[in-house]
PyMOL Python script that loads the backbone (N, CA, C, O; Angstrom):
from pymol import cmd

cmd.read_pdbstr("""\
ATOM      1  N   MET A   1      99.574 -47.505  -5.095  1.00  0.00           N
ATOM      2  CA  MET A   1     100.427 -48.391  -3.955  1.00  0.00           C
ATOM      3  C   MET A   1      99.752 -49.913  -4.579  1.00  0.00           C
ATOM      4  O   MET A   1     100.135 -51.010  -4.169  1.00  0.00           O
ATOM      5  N   VAL A   2      98.390 -49.675  -5.932  1.00  0.00           N
ATOM      6  CA  VAL A   2      97.928 -51.291  -5.954  1.00  0.00           C
ATOM      7  C   VAL A   2      99.017 -51.518  -7.102  1.00  0.00           C
ATOM      8  O   VAL A   2      99.348 -52.695  -7.239  1.00  0.00           O
ATOM      9  N   LYS A   3      99.764 -50.390  -8.134  1.00  0.00           N
ATOM     10  CA  LYS A   3     100.201 -51.096  -8.868  1.00  0.00           C
ATOM     11  C   LYS A   3     101.445 -51.269  -8.690  1.00  0.00           C
ATOM     12  O   LYS A   3     102.056 -51.173  -9.755  1.00  0.00           O
ATOM     13  N   GLN A   4     102.349 -51.568  -7.458  1.00  0.00           N
ATOM     14  CA  GLN A   4     103.549 -51.819  -6.349  1.00  0.00           C
ATOM     15  C   GLN A   4     102.731 -53.262  -5.736  1.00  0.00           C
ATOM     16  O   GLN A   4     103.405 -54.173  -5.257  1.00  0.00           O
ATOM     17  N   LEU A   5     101.181 -53.352  -5.811  1.00  0.00           N
ATOM     18  CA  LEU A   5     101.211 -54.532  -4.759  1.00  0.00           C
ATOM     19  C   LEU A   5     100.970 -55.728  -5.834  1.00  0.00           C
ATOM     20  O   LEU A   5     101.386 -56.847  -5.534  1.00  0.00           O
ATOM     21  N   GLN A   6     100.232 -55.502  -7.227  1.00  0.00           N
ATOM     22  CA  GLN A   6     100.623 -55.832  -9.112  1.00  0.00           C
ATOM     23  C   GLN A   6     101.570 -56.470  -8.957  1.00  0.00           C
ATOM     24  O   GLN A   6     101.669 -57.693  -8.859  1.00  0.00           O
ATOM     25  N   LEU A   7     102.460 -55.564  -8.919  1.00  0.00           N
ATOM     26  CA  LEU A   7     104.268 -55.704  -9.466  1.00  0.00           C
ATOM     27  C   LEU A   7     104.196 -56.861  -8.337  1.00  0.00           C
ATOM     28  O   LEU A   7     103.761 -57.875  -8.883  1.00  0.00           O
ATOM     29  N   ILE A   8     104.403 -57.040  -7.258  1.00  0.00           N
ATOM     30  CA  ILE A   8     104.922 -58.014  -6.058  1.00  0.00           C
ATOM     31  C   ILE A   8     104.463 -58.870  -6.612  1.00  0.00           C
ATOM     32  O   ILE A   8     105.102 -59.468  -7.477  1.00  0.00           O
ATOM     33  N   ILE A   9     103.205 -59.195  -6.282  1.00  0.00           N
ATOM     34  CA  ILE A   9     102.979 -60.093  -7.088  1.00  0.00           C
ATOM     35  C   ILE A   9     102.707 -60.486  -8.057  1.00  0.00           C
ATOM     36  O   ILE A   9     102.045 -61.524  -8.051  1.00  0.00           O
ATOM     37  N   ARG A  10     103.003 -59.981  -9.136  1.00  0.00           N
ATOM     38  CA  ARG A  10     103.503 -60.861  -9.990  1.00  0.00           C
ATOM     39  C   ARG A  10     104.941 -61.379 -10.228  1.00  0.00           C
ATOM     40  O   ARG A  10     105.163 -62.585 -10.340  1.00  0.00           O
ATOM     41  N   LEU A  11     106.026 -60.335 -10.312  1.00  0.00           N
ATOM     42  CA  LEU A  11     107.134 -60.931  -9.227  1.00  0.00           C
ATOM     43  C   LEU A  11     107.896 -62.477  -8.435  1.00  0.00           C
ATOM     44  O   LEU A  11     108.749 -63.264  -8.847  1.00  0.00           O
ATOM     45  N   LEU A  12     107.005 -62.391  -6.987  1.00  0.00           N
ATOM     46  CA  LEU A  12     105.637 -63.445  -6.068  1.00  0.00           C
ATOM     47  C   LEU A  12     106.152 -65.211  -7.558  1.00  0.00           C
ATOM     48  O   LEU A  12     106.679 -66.319  -7.463  1.00  0.00           O
ATOM     49  N   ARG A  13     105.441 -64.214  -8.847  1.00  0.00           N
ATOM     50  CA  ARG A  13     105.082 -66.037  -9.511  1.00  0.00           C
ATOM     51  C   ARG A  13     105.976 -66.182 -10.582  1.00  0.00           C
ATOM     52  O   ARG A  13     105.639 -67.031 -11.407  1.00  0.00           O
ATOM     53  N   ASP A  14     106.985 -65.605 -10.783  1.00  0.00           N
ATOM     54  CA  ASP A  14     108.004 -65.335 -11.968  1.00  0.00           C
ATOM     55  C   ASP A  14     109.414 -66.431 -11.466  1.00  0.00           C
ATOM     56  O   ASP A  14     110.386 -66.091 -10.792  1.00  0.00           O
ATOM     57  N   LYS A  15     109.057 -68.096 -12.173  1.00  0.00           N
ATOM     58  CA  LYS A  15     110.023 -68.473 -11.686  1.00  0.00           C
ATOM     59  C   LYS A  15     111.752 -67.786 -11.355  1.00  0.00           C
ATOM     60  O   LYS A  15     112.686 -68.263 -10.711  1.00  0.00           O
ATOM     61  N   ARG A  16     111.595 -66.305 -12.232  1.00  0.00           N
ATOM     62  CA  ARG A  16     113.013 -66.510 -12.319  1.00  0.00           C
ATOM     63  C   ARG A  16     113.422 -65.698 -11.049  1.00  0.00           C
ATOM     64  O   ARG A  16     114.548 -65.202 -11.008  1.00  0.00           O
ATOM     65  N   VAL A  17     112.394 -65.516  -9.825  1.00  0.00           N
ATOM     66  CA  VAL A  17     113.052 -64.871  -9.108  1.00  0.00           C
ATOM     67  C   VAL A  17     113.391 -65.751  -7.715  1.00  0.00           C
ATOM     68  O   VAL A  17     112.493 -66.486  -7.306  1.00  0.00           O
ATOM     69  N   HIS A  18     113.917 -65.730  -7.408  1.00  0.00           N
ATOM     70  CA  HIS A  18     114.775 -67.080  -6.669  1.00  0.00           C
ATOM     71  C   HIS A  18     114.030 -66.756  -5.070  1.00  0.00           C
ATOM     72  O   HIS A  18     113.963 -65.760  -4.351  1.00  0.00           O
ATOM     73  N   PRO A  19     113.441 -68.431  -4.960  1.00  0.00           N
ATOM     74  CA  PRO A  19     112.758 -68.626  -3.998  1.00  0.00           C
ATOM     75  C   PRO A  19     113.522 -67.626  -1.909  1.00  0.00           C
ATOM     76  O   PRO A  19     113.174 -67.107  -0.848  1.00  0.00           O
ATOM     77  N   LEU A  20     114.279 -67.910  -2.473  1.00  0.00           N
ATOM     78  CA  LEU A  20     114.391 -67.117  -0.838  1.00  0.00           C
ATOM     79  C   LEU A  20     113.904 -65.111  -0.831  1.00  0.00           C
ATOM     80  O   LEU A  20     113.441 -64.311  -0.019  1.00  0.00           O
ATOM     81  N   ILE A  21     114.370 -65.100  -2.242  1.00  0.00           N
ATOM     82  CA  ILE A  21     113.630 -63.431  -2.076  1.00  0.00           C
ATOM     83  C   ILE A  21     112.296 -63.690  -2.083  1.00  0.00           C
ATOM     84  O   ILE A  21     111.692 -63.270  -1.096  1.00  0.00           O
ATOM     85  N   LYS A  22     111.636 -64.282  -2.941  1.00  0.00           N
ATOM     86  CA  LYS A  22     110.611 -64.898  -2.509  1.00  0.00           C
ATOM     87  C   LYS A  22     109.771 -64.842  -0.449  1.00  0.00           C
ATOM     88  O   LYS A  22     108.817 -64.491   0.246  1.00  0.00           O
ATOM     89  N   VAL A  23     110.485 -65.192  -0.463  1.00  0.00           N
ATOM     90  CA  VAL A  23     110.103 -65.181   0.818  1.00  0.00           C
ATOM     91  C   VAL A  23     110.152 -64.009   1.377  1.00  0.00           C
ATOM     92  O   VAL A  23     109.210 -64.079   2.166  1.00  0.00           O
ATOM     93  N   LEU A  24     110.504 -63.227   1.471  1.00  0.00           N
ATOM     94  CA  LEU A  24     110.788 -61.765   2.710  1.00  0.00           C
ATOM     95  C   LEU A  24     108.938 -61.335   2.538  1.00  0.00           C
ATOM     96  O   LEU A  24     108.094 -61.701   3.355  1.00  0.00           O
ATOM     97  N   PRO A  25     108.620 -60.449   1.215  1.00  0.00           N
ATOM     98  CA  PRO A  25     107.196 -60.701   2.321  1.00  0.00           C
ATOM     99  C   PRO A  25     106.169 -61.454   2.349  1.00  0.00           C
ATOM    100  O   PRO A  25     105.227 -60.876   1.807  1.00  0.00           O
ATOM    101  N   PHE A  26     105.941 -62.313   2.665  1.00  0.00           N
ATOM    102  CA  PHE A  26     105.494 -63.132   3.829  1.00  0.00           C
ATOM    103  C   PHE A  26     106.260 -63.175   4.581  1.00  0.00           C
ATOM    104  O   PHE A  26     106.179 -64.309   5.053  1.00  0.00           O
ATOM    105  N   LEU A  27     107.427 -62.376   5.307  1.00  0.00           N
ATOM    106  CA  LEU A  27     107.896 -62.620   6.117  1.00  0.00           C
ATOM    107  C   LEU A  27     107.627 -60.831   7.178  1.00  0.00           C
ATOM    108  O   LEU A  27     107.936 -60.447   8.306  1.00  0.00           O
ATOM    109  N   SER A  28     106.943 -60.260   6.049  1.00  0.00           N
ATOM    110  CA  SER A  28     106.562 -58.962   6.605  1.00  0.00           C
ATOM    111  C   SER A  28     105.337 -59.217   7.431  1.00  0.00           C
ATOM    112  O   SER A  28     104.990 -58.833   8.548  1.00  0.00           O
ATOM    113  N   LEU A  29     104.547 -60.339   6.109  1.00  0.00           N
ATOM    114  CA  LEU A  29     103.083 -60.606   6.827  1.00  0.00           C
ATOM    115  C   LEU A  29     103.083 -61.478   7.886  1.00  0.00           C
ATOM    116  O   LEU A  29     101.948 -61.684   8.318  1.00  0.00           O
ATOM    117  N   ILE A  30     104.288 -62.277   8.663  1.00  0.00           N
ATOM    118  CA  ILE A  30     104.429 -63.034   9.521  1.00  0.00           C
ATOM    119  C   ILE A  30     104.020 -62.378  10.740  1.00  0.00           C
ATOM    120  O   ILE A  30     103.112 -62.567  11.549  1.00  0.00           O
ATOM    121  N   TYR A  31     105.707 -60.903  10.537  1.00  0.00           N
ATOM    122  CA  TYR A  31     105.398 -59.507  11.226  1.00  0.00           C
ATOM    123  C   TYR A  31     104.693 -59.547  12.009  1.00  0.00           C
ATOM    124  O   TYR A  31     104.883 -59.686  13.217  1.00  0.00           O
ATOM    125  N   LEU A  32     102.716 -59.304  10.799  1.00  0.00           N
ATOM    126  CA  LEU A  32     102.039 -58.391  11.702  1.00  0.00           C
ATOM    127  C   LEU A  32     101.167 -58.930  12.354  1.00  0.00           C
ATOM    128  O   LEU A  32     100.449 -58.214  13.051  1.00  0.00           O
ATOM    129  N   ILE A  33     100.878 -60.957  12.313  1.00  0.00           N
ATOM    130  CA  ILE A  33     100.368 -62.422  12.849  1.00  0.00           C
ATOM    131  C   ILE A  33     101.163 -62.110  14.991  1.00  0.00           C
ATOM    132  O   ILE A  33     100.264 -62.181  15.830  1.00  0.00           O
ATOM    133  N   TYR A  34     102.307 -61.889  15.450  1.00  0.00           N
ATOM    134  CA  TYR A  34     103.442 -62.140  16.124  1.00  0.00           C
ATOM    135  C   TYR A  34     103.119 -60.623  16.499  1.00  0.00           C
ATOM    136  O   TYR A  34     103.060 -59.635  15.768  1.00  0.00           O
ATOM    137  N   PRO A  35     102.855 -60.812  18.425  1.00  0.00           N
ATOM    138  CA  PRO A  35     103.821 -59.428  19.153  1.00  0.00           C
ATOM    139  C   PRO A  35     104.640 -58.507  19.092  1.00  0.00           C
ATOM    140  O   PRO A  35     105.830 -58.426  19.398  1.00  0.00           O
ATOM    141  N   ASP A  36     103.767 -57.672  18.587  1.00  0.00           N
ATOM    142  CA  ASP A  36     104.961 -56.001  18.057  1.00  0.00           C
ATOM    143  C   ASP A  36     106.173 -56.469  19.193  1.00  0.00           C
ATOM    144  O   ASP A  36     106.215 -57.396  20.001  1.00  0.00           O
ATOM    145  N   PHE A  37     107.023 -55.494  18.891  1.00  0.00           N
ATOM    146  CA  PHE A  37     107.881 -55.315  20.183  1.00  0.00           C
ATOM    147  C   PHE A  37     107.487 -53.687  20.791  1.00  0.00           C
ATOM    148  O   PHE A  37     107.745 -53.508  21.981  1.00  0.00           O
ATOM    149  N   VAL A  38     106.967 -52.686  20.126  1.00  0.00           N
ATOM    150  CA  VAL A  38     105.858 -51.348  20.033  1.00  0.00           C
ATOM    151  C   VAL A  38     105.258 -51.440  18.979  1.00  0.00           C
ATOM    152  O   VAL A  38     105.615 -51.698  17.830  1.00  0.00           O
ATOM    153  N   PRO A  39     104.138 -51.169  19.530  1.00  0.00           N
ATOM    154  CA  PRO A  39     102.860 -51.389  19.932  1.00  0.00           C
ATOM    155  C   PRO A  39     102.558 -49.838  19.115  1.00  0.00           C
ATOM    156  O   PRO A  39     103.003 -48.702  19.280  1.00  0.00           O
ATOM    157  N   GLY A  40     101.641 -50.405  18.238  1.00  0.00           N
ATOM    158  CA  GLY A  40     101.095 -49.337  17.631  1.00  0.00           C
ATOM    159  C   GLY A  40     100.824 -49.657  16.295  1.00  0.00           C
ATOM    160  O   GLY A  40     101.180 -50.831  16.189  1.00  0.00           O
ATOM    161  N   PRO A  41     100.438 -49.312  15.325  1.00  0.00           N
ATOM    162  CA  PRO A  41     100.370 -49.072  13.292  1.00  0.00           C
ATOM    163  C   PRO A  41     101.750 -48.827  12.519  1.00  0.00           C
ATOM    164  O   PRO A  41     102.159 -49.393  11.505  1.00  0.00           O
ATOM    165  N   PHE A  42     102.553 -47.487  13.544  1.00  0.00           N
ATOM    166  CA  PHE A  42     103.736 -46.939  13.029  1.00  0.00           C
ATOM    167  C   PHE A  42     104.849 -48.017  12.538  1.00  0.00           C
ATOM    168  O   PHE A  42     105.604 -47.919  11.570  1.00  0.00           O
ATOM    169  N   ASP A  43     104.748 -48.960  13.383  1.00  0.00           N
ATOM    170  CA  ASP A  43     106.134 -49.344  13.051  1.00  0.00           C
ATOM    171  C   ASP A  43     105.764 -50.339  12.060  1.00  0.00           C
ATOM    172  O   ASP A  43     106.369 -50.373  10.989  1.00  0.00           O
ATOM    173  N   ASP A  44     104.598 -51.348  12.383  1.00  0.00           N
ATOM    174  CA  ASP A  44     104.173 -52.457  11.245  1.00  0.00           C
ATOM    175  C   ASP A  44     104.982 -52.368   9.381  1.00  0.00           C
ATOM    176  O   ASP A  44     105.719 -53.013   8.634  1.00  0.00           O
ATOM    177  N   ALA A  45     103.877 -50.604   9.458  1.00  0.00           N
ATOM    178  CA  ALA A  45     103.971 -50.309   8.902  1.00  0.00           C
ATOM    179  C   ALA A  45     105.889 -49.955   7.808  1.00  0.00           C
ATOM    180  O   ALA A  45     106.468 -50.400   6.817  1.00  0.00           O
ATOM    181  N   VAL A  46     106.016 -49.338   8.447  1.00  0.00           N
ATOM    182  CA  VAL A  46     107.577 -49.374   8.218  1.00  0.00           C
ATOM    183  C   VAL A  46     108.758 -50.537   7.858  1.00  0.00           C
ATOM    184  O   VAL A  46     109.536 -50.471   6.907  1.00  0.00           O
ATOM    185  N   VAL A  47     108.644 -52.327   9.523  1.00  0.00           N
ATOM    186  CA  VAL A  47     108.460 -53.070   8.629  1.00  0.00           C
ATOM    187  C   VAL A  47     107.949 -53.850   7.990  1.00  0.00           C
ATOM    188  O   VAL A  47     108.347 -54.995   7.775  1.00  0.00           O
ATOM    189  N   ILE A  48     106.341 -52.987   7.328  1.00  0.00           N
ATOM    190  CA  ILE A  48     106.644 -53.728   6.351  1.00  0.00           C
ATOM    191  C   ILE A  48     107.286 -53.364   4.824  1.00  0.00           C
ATOM    192  O   ILE A  48     107.710 -53.998   3.858  1.00  0.00           O
ATOM    193  N   GLY A  49     107.079 -51.851   5.236  1.00  0.00           N
ATOM    194  CA  GLY A  49     108.161 -50.867   3.829  1.00  0.00           C
ATOM    195  C   GLY A  49     109.705 -51.638   3.329  1.00  0.00           C
ATOM    196  O   GLY A  49     110.463 -51.772   2.369  1.00  0.00           O
ATOM    197  N   LEU A  50     109.463 -52.083   5.054  1.00  0.00           N
ATOM    198  CA  LEU A  50     111.400 -51.739   5.021  1.00  0.00           C
ATOM    199  C   LEU A  50     111.512 -53.580   3.714  1.00  0.00           C
ATOM    200  O   LEU A  50     112.230 -53.887   2.762  1.00  0.00           O
ATOM    201  N   PHE A  51     110.329 -54.302   4.490  1.00  0.00           N
ATOM    202  CA  PHE A  51     110.140 -55.610   3.867  1.00  0.00           C
ATOM    203  C   PHE A  51     110.647 -55.441   1.961  1.00  0.00           C
ATOM    204  O   PHE A  51     111.487 -55.840   1.154  1.00  0.00           O
ATOM    205  N   ILE A  52     109.808 -54.831   2.040  1.00  0.00           N
ATOM    206  CA  ILE A  52     109.740 -54.378   0.647  1.00  0.00           C
ATOM    207  C   ILE A  52     109.953 -54.239  -0.406  1.00  0.00           C
ATOM    208  O   ILE A  52     109.659 -54.771  -1.476  1.00  0.00           O
ATOM    209  N   GLN A  53     110.755 -53.116   0.092  1.00  0.00           N
ATOM    210  CA  GLN A  53     112.445 -52.157  -0.088  1.00  0.00           C
ATOM    211  C   GLN A  53     113.516 -53.373  -0.762  1.00  0.00           C
ATOM    212  O   GLN A  53     114.044 -53.460  -1.871  1.00  0.00           O
ATOM    213  N   PHE A  54     113.567 -54.394   0.666  1.00  0.00           N
ATOM    214  CA  PHE A  54     114.521 -55.321   0.340  1.00  0.00           C
ATOM    215  C   PHE A  54     114.037 -55.979  -0.215  1.00  0.00           C
ATOM    216  O   PHE A  54     114.971 -56.737  -0.478  1.00  0.00           O
ATOM    217  N   PHE A  55     113.261 -56.354  -0.660  1.00  0.00           N
ATOM    218  CA  PHE A  55     112.703 -57.184  -2.094  1.00  0.00           C
ATOM    219  C   PHE A  55     113.047 -56.760  -3.382  1.00  0.00           C
ATOM    220  O   PHE A  55     113.534 -57.260  -4.396  1.00  0.00           O
ATOM    221  N   MET A  56     112.581 -55.538  -2.961  1.00  0.00           N
ATOM    222  CA  MET A  56     112.472 -55.345  -4.262  1.00  0.00           C
ATOM    223  C   MET A  56     114.154 -55.079  -4.813  1.00  0.00           C
ATOM    224  O   MET A  56     114.538 -55.326  -5.956  1.00  0.00           O
ATOM    225  N   SER A  57     114.957 -54.557  -3.774  1.00  0.00           N
ATOM    226  CA  SER A  57     116.472 -54.302  -4.917  1.00  0.00           C
ATOM    227  C   SER A  57     117.058 -55.330  -4.427  1.00  0.00           C
ATOM    228  O   SER A  57     118.143 -55.165  -3.871  1.00  0.00           O
ATOM    229  N   LEU A  58     116.461 -56.671  -4.521  1.00  0.00           N
ATOM    230  CA  LEU A  58     117.267 -58.309  -4.554  1.00  0.00           C
ATOM    231  C   LEU A  58     116.318 -58.014  -5.824  1.00  0.00           C
ATOM    232  O   LEU A  58     116.433 -56.834  -6.155  1.00  0.00           O
ATOM    233  N   VAL A  59     115.366 -58.769  -6.679  1.00  0.00           N
ATOM    234  CA  VAL A  59     115.514 -58.790  -7.700  1.00  0.00           C
ATOM    235  C   VAL A  59     115.915 -57.722  -8.607  1.00  0.00           C
ATOM    236  O   VAL A  59     115.904 -56.492  -8.552  1.00  0.00           O
ATOM    237  N   PRO A  60     116.422 -58.963  -9.812  1.00  0.00           N
ATOM    238  CA  PRO A  60     116.713 -57.534 -11.204  1.00  0.00           C
ATOM    239  C   PRO A  60     115.822 -56.727 -11.470  1.00  0.00           C
ATOM    240  O   PRO A  60     114.594 -56.776 -11.528  1.00  0.00           O
ATOM    241  N   ASP A  61     116.700 -55.857 -11.649  1.00  0.00           N
ATOM    242  CA  ASP A  61     115.908 -54.897 -11.943  1.00  0.00           C
ATOM    243  C   ASP A  61     115.402 -54.970 -13.423  1.00  0.00           C
ATOM    244  O   ASP A  61     114.559 -54.186 -13.859  1.00  0.00           O
ATOM    245  N   GLU A  62     116.109 -56.196 -14.335  1.00  0.00           N
ATOM    246  CA  GLU A  62     115.039 -56.427 -16.292  1.00  0.00           C
ATOM    247  C   GLU A  62     113.973 -57.039 -15.290  1.00  0.00           C
ATOM    248  O   GLU A  62     112.867 -56.524 -15.457  1.00  0.00           O
ATOM    249  N   LEU A  63     114.005 -57.842 -14.458  1.00  0.00           N
ATOM    250  CA  LEU A  63     111.695 -58.409 -14.034  1.00  0.00           C
ATOM    251  C   LEU A  63     111.545 -57.282 -13.877  1.00  0.00           C
ATOM    252  O   LEU A  63     111.083 -56.740 -14.881  1.00  0.00           O
ATOM    253  N   ILE A  64     111.757 -56.509 -12.900  1.00  0.00           N
ATOM    254  CA  ILE A  64     111.149 -55.296 -12.822  1.00  0.00           C
ATOM    255  C   ILE A  64     111.064 -55.073 -13.695  1.00  0.00           C
ATOM    256  O   ILE A  64     110.585 -56.087 -14.203  1.00  0.00           O
ATOM    257  N   GLU A  65     111.218 -54.183 -14.624  1.00  0.00           N
ATOM    258  CA  GLU A  65     110.728 -53.363 -16.154  1.00  0.00           C
ATOM    259  C   GLU A  65     110.239 -54.155 -16.990  1.00  0.00           C
ATOM    260  O   GLU A  65     109.255 -53.745 -17.604  1.00  0.00           O
ATOM    261  N   GLU A  66     110.829 -55.746 -17.339  1.00  0.00           N
ATOM    262  CA  GLU A  66     109.668 -56.858 -17.856  1.00  0.00           C
ATOM    263  C   GLU A  66     107.723 -56.522 -17.831  1.00  0.00           C
ATOM    264  O   GLU A  66     106.701 -56.337 -18.491  1.00  0.00           O
ATOM    265  N   HIS A  67     108.578 -56.694 -15.992  1.00  0.00           N
ATOM    266  CA  HIS A  67     106.888 -56.419 -15.658  1.00  0.00           C
ATOM    267  C   HIS A  67     106.257 -55.531 -15.839  1.00  0.00           C
ATOM    268  O   HIS A  67     105.484 -55.406 -16.789  1.00  0.00           O
ATOM    269  N   ARG A  68     106.499 -54.545 -14.766  1.00  0.00           N
ATOM    270  CA  ARG A  68     105.967 -52.663 -15.075  1.00  0.00           C
ATOM    271  C   ARG A  68     105.469 -53.110 -17.250  1.00  0.00           C
ATOM    272  O   ARG A  68     104.450 -53.529 -17.799  1.00  0.00           O
ATOM    273  N   HIS A  69     106.313 -52.860 -17.555  1.00  0.00           N
ATOM    274  CA  HIS A  69     105.854 -52.580 -19.368  1.00  0.00           C
ATOM    275  C   HIS A  69     104.858 -53.239 -19.503  1.00  0.00           C
ATOM    276  O   HIS A  69     103.818 -52.700 -19.882  1.00  0.00           O
ATOM    277  N   GLU A  70     104.949 -55.100 -19.117  1.00  0.00           N
ATOM    278  CA  GLU A  70     103.851 -55.670 -19.370  1.00  0.00           C
ATOM    279  C   GLU A  70     102.577 -55.368 -18.408  1.00  0.00           C
ATOM    280  O   GLU A  70     101.500 -55.907 -18.661  1.00  0.00           O
ATOM    281  N   GLN A  71     102.707 -54.592 -17.425  1.00  0.00           N
ATOM    282  CA  GLN A  71     101.931 -54.514 -16.534  1.00  0.00           C
ATOM    283  C   GLN A  71     101.032 -52.751 -17.785  1.00  0.00           C
ATOM    284  O   GLN A  71      99.878 -52.591 -18.184  1.00  0.00           O
ATOM    285  N   GLU A  72     101.546 -52.390 -17.855  1.00  0.00           N
ATOM    286  CA  GLU A  72     101.038 -50.803 -19.242  1.00  0.00           C
ATOM    287  C   GLU A  72     100.273 -51.779 -20.307  1.00  0.00           C
ATOM    288  O   GLU A  72      99.151 -51.319 -20.518  1.00  0.00           O
ATOM    289  N   ILE A  73     100.414 -52.482 -20.741  1.00  0.00           N
ATOM    290  CA  ILE A  73     100.423 -52.742 -21.896  1.00  0.00           C
ATOM    291  C   ILE A  73      99.249 -53.370 -22.371  1.00  0.00           C
ATOM    292  O   ILE A  73      98.591 -53.396 -23.411  1.00  0.00           O
ATOM    293  N   GLU A  74      99.193 -54.367 -20.103  1.00  0.00           N
ATOM    294  CA  GLU A  74      97.690 -55.496 -19.782  1.00  0.00           C
ATOM    295  C   GLU A  74      96.836 -53.593 -19.694  1.00  0.00           C
ATOM    296  O   GLU A  74      95.746 -53.560 -20.265  1.00  0.00           O
ATOM    297  N   ASP A  75      97.240 -52.387 -19.136  1.00  0.00           N
ATOM    298  CA  ASP A  75      95.999 -51.960 -19.272  1.00  0.00           C
ATOM    299  C   ASP A  75      95.776 -50.493 -19.846  1.00  0.00           C
ATOM    300  O   ASP A  75      95.121 -49.509 -19.503  1.00  0.00           O
ATOM    301  N   LEU A  76      96.802 -50.886 -21.083  1.00  0.00           N
ATOM    302  CA  LEU A  76      96.327 -49.861 -22.097  1.00  0.00           C
ATOM    303  C   LEU A  76      94.955 -51.236 -22.566  1.00  0.00           C
ATOM    304  O   LEU A  76      93.756 -51.022 -22.382  1.00  0.00           O
ATOM    305  N   ASN A  77      95.382 -52.271 -23.035  1.00  0.00           N
ATOM    306  CA  ASN A  77      94.758 -53.262 -23.616  1.00  0.00           C
ATOM    307  C   ASN A  77      93.221 -53.057 -23.012  1.00  0.00           C
ATOM    308  O   ASN A  77      92.153 -53.008 -23.621  1.00  0.00           O
ATOM    309  N   SER A  78      93.470 -52.968 -21.760  1.00  0.00           N
ATOM    310  CA  SER A  78      91.749 -52.586 -20.709  1.00  0.00           C
ATOM    311  C   SER A  78      91.526 -51.681 -20.404  1.00  0.00           C
ATOM    312  O   SER A  78      90.638 -51.378 -19.608  1.00  0.00           O
ATOM    313  N   ASN A  79      92.246 -51.002 -20.931  1.00  0.00           N
ATOM    314  CA  ASN A  79      91.248 -49.372 -21.078  1.00  0.00           C
ATOM    315  C   ASN A  79      90.748 -49.106 -23.110  1.00  0.00           C
ATOM    316  O   ASN A  79      90.134 -48.159 -23.601  1.00  0.00           O
ATOM    317  N   GLY A  80      91.221 -50.129 -23.688  1.00  0.00           N
ATOM    318  CA  GLY A  80      90.843 -50.319 -25.065  1.00  0.00           C
ATOM    319  C   GLY A  80      90.092 -50.741 -25.225  1.00  0.00           C
ATOM    320  O   GLY A  80      89.455 -50.357 -26.206  1.00  0.00           O
ATOM    321  N   GLU A  81      89.606 -51.744 -24.497  1.00  0.00           N
ATOM    322  CA  GLU A  81      88.609 -52.472 -25.363  1.00  0.00           C
ATOM    323  C   GLU A  81      87.000 -51.190 -25.047  1.00  0.00           C
ATOM    324  O   GLU A  81      86.141 -50.965 -25.900  1.00  0.00           O
ATOM    325  N   ASP A  82      87.024 -50.720 -23.966  1.00  0.00           N
ATOM    326  CA  ASP A  82      85.431 -49.660 -23.917  1.00  0.00           C
ATOM    327  C   ASP A  82      85.273 -47.996 -24.735  1.00  0.00           C
ATOM    328  O   ASP A  82      84.550 -47.020 -24.937  1.00  0.00           O
ATOM    329  N   THR A  83      86.788 -48.742 -25.007  1.00  0.00           N
ATOM    330  CA  THR A  83      86.234 -47.269 -26.029  1.00  0.00           C
ATOM    331  C   THR A  83      86.105 -47.127 -27.286  1.00  0.00           C
ATOM    332  O   THR A  83      86.392 -47.927 -28.177  1.00  0.00           O
ATOM    333  N   ILE A  84      85.691 -46.148 -27.350  1.00  0.00           N
ATOM    334  CA  ILE A  84      84.325 -46.999 -29.138  1.00  0.00           C
ATOM    335  C   ILE A  84      85.006 -44.908 -29.754  1.00  0.00           C
ATOM    336  O   ILE A  84      84.790 -43.840 -29.181  1.00  0.00           O
ATOM    337  N   ILE A  85      85.710 -45.163 -30.915  1.00  0.00           N
ATOM    338  CA  ILE A  85      85.898 -43.607 -31.485  1.00  0.00           C
ATOM    339  C   ILE A  85      85.391 -43.973 -32.332  1.00  0.00           C
ATOM    340  O   ILE A  85      85.203 -45.062 -32.874  1.00  0.00           O
ATOM    341  N   GLU A  86      85.046 -42.620 -32.529  1.00  0.00           N
ATOM    342  CA  GLU A  86      83.995 -42.729 -34.355  1.00  0.00           C
ATOM    343  C   GLU A  86      84.571 -42.409 -35.024  1.00  0.00           C
ATOM    344  O   GLU A  86      85.778 -42.411 -34.781  1.00  0.00           O
ATOM    345  N   GLY A  87      83.989 -41.824 -36.563  1.00  0.00           N
ATOM    346  CA  GLY A  87      84.594 -41.728 -37.246  1.00  0.00           C
ATOM    347  C   GLY A  87      84.649 -41.349 -38.787  1.00  0.00           C
ATOM    348  O   GLY A  87      85.800 -41.215 -39.202  1.00  0.00           O
ATOM    349  N   GLU A  88      83.807 -41.181 -39.566  1.00  0.00           N
ATOM    350  CA  GLU A  88      83.988 -40.947 -40.613  1.00  0.00           C
ATOM    351  C   GLU A  88      84.869 -41.695 -42.303  1.00  0.00           C
ATOM    352  O   GLU A  88      86.055 -41.442 -42.516  1.00  0.00           O
ATOM    353  N   PHE A  89      84.417 -42.169 -42.838  1.00  0.00           N
ATOM    354  CA  PHE A  89      85.830 -43.132 -43.927  1.00  0.00           C
ATOM    355  C   PHE A  89      85.339 -42.815 -45.284  1.00  0.00           C
ATOM    356  O   PHE A  89      84.597 -43.586 -45.892  1.00  0.00           O
ATOM    357  N   TRP A  90      85.855 -41.382 -45.897  1.00  0.00           N
ATOM    358  CA  TRP A  90      85.641 -41.987 -47.103  1.00  0.00           C
ATOM    359  C   TRP A  90      87.148 -42.230 -47.803  1.00  0.00           C
ATOM    360  O   TRP A  90      88.091 -42.685 -47.155  1.00  0.00           O
ATOM    361  N   GLU A  91      87.229 -41.902 -49.058  1.00  0.00           N
ATOM    362  CA  GLU A  91      88.065 -41.935 -50.359  1.00  0.00           C
ATOM    363  C   GLU A  91      88.691 -40.937 -51.065  1.00  0.00           C
ATOM    364  O   GLU A  91      88.603 -39.795 -50.613  1.00  0.00           O
ATOM    365  N   GLU A  92      89.236 -41.106 -51.967  1.00  0.00           N
ATOM    366  CA  GLU A  92      90.141 -39.726 -52.358  1.00  0.00           C
ATOM    367  C   GLU A  92      89.528 -40.491 -53.966  1.00  0.00           C
ATOM    368  O   GLU A  92      89.813 -39.972 -55.045  1.00  0.00           O
TER     369      GLU A  92
END
""", "prot")
cmd.dss("prot")
cmd.show_as("cartoon", "prot")
cmd.util.cbc("prot")
cmd.orient("prot")
């Protein structure tokens, strides 16, 4: 869930994503503010999920894959900084 949210934020910042497509996640948040047609948290989750799925389906696949790849690289780099590998050096 966190990775998905990070991906959405990255896509919202990307200038190659059409501005009208970027409106969709915000529309789902506006739905939370206005009174519900059906009371309860379930309909809110469904509406937000649908808006997010619609947003992701409209963004070109190449951009999504590019940002996912960049996320993986950043994760590897952040995990590698704290890892110390001990070893010995010898010459033959």
